[in-house]
C-alpha positions in Angstrom: 128.5 72.3 79.0 128.5 74.1 75.6 126.2 76.7 74.2 125.0 76.1 70.7 123.5 79.0 68.6 121.1 77.5 66.0 118.9 79.3 63.5 115.3 78.9 64.5 114.3 78.8 60.8 116.8 76.7 58.9 118.4 74.8 61.9 121.9 75.8 60.7 124.6 75.8 63.4 125.6 79.5 63.7 128.2 79.1 66.4 129.3 77.4 69.6 130.8 78.5 72.9 132.7 75.9 74.9 134.1 78.1 77.6 132.8 77.5 81.1 134.0 81.0 82.0 131.3 82.8 80.0 128.5 84.0 82.1 124.8 84.6 81.2 125.4 88.2 81.9 128.2 88.4 79.3 125.9 86.8 76.7 123.0 89.1 77.6 120.7 86.3 78.7 120.0 88.3 81.9 118.3 90.9 79.8 115.7 88.4 78.6 112.2 88.2 80.1 111.2 84.7 81.4 109.0 84.3 78.3 111.9 85.2 76.0 114.2 82.8 77.8 111.7 80.0 77.4 111.3 80.8 73.7 115.0 81.2 72.9 117.0 79.0 75.2 116.5 75.3 75.7 118.7 72.4 76.8 119.5 69.4 74.6 119.8 65.8 75.8 123.5 66.1 76.5 123.0 69.1 78.8 124.1 71.8 76.4 122.3 75.0 76.1 120.7 75.6 72.7 120.0 79.3 71.8 117.6 79.7 68.9 118.2 82.9 66.9 117.8 83.9 63.3 120.8 83.5 61.0 121.9 86.3 58.6 120.6 84.5 55.5 117.1 83.9 57.0 117.0 87.5 58.3 117.6 88.7 54.7 114.9 86.5 53.4 112.5 87.8 56.1 113.4 91.4 55.3 112.6 90.9 51.6 109.4 88.8 52.2 108.1 89.0 55.8 105.2 86.7 54.9 107.7 83.9 54.6 107.6 83.8 58.4 104.2 82.1 58.0 105.8 79.1 56.3 107.1 76.2 58.4 110.7 76.9 57.5 112.8 79.3 55.4 114.8 77.1 53.1 117.7 79.0 51.5 
């Protein structure tokens, strides 16, 4: 099982962890509330975990124009 980090706005693959030795505690997942976990972490059809975060480019767009968050996606 791999862990894929995907931007929640542009769907860009940010990174991937393939090591079965990495724990949820090492990734900080144990610090999330149940609501945050449900919003951020899902599983794909192949059993991999998908972690939806914001990439650096989308973060910069949001910092310059926070109202862009109201749009369906942040194309960059």
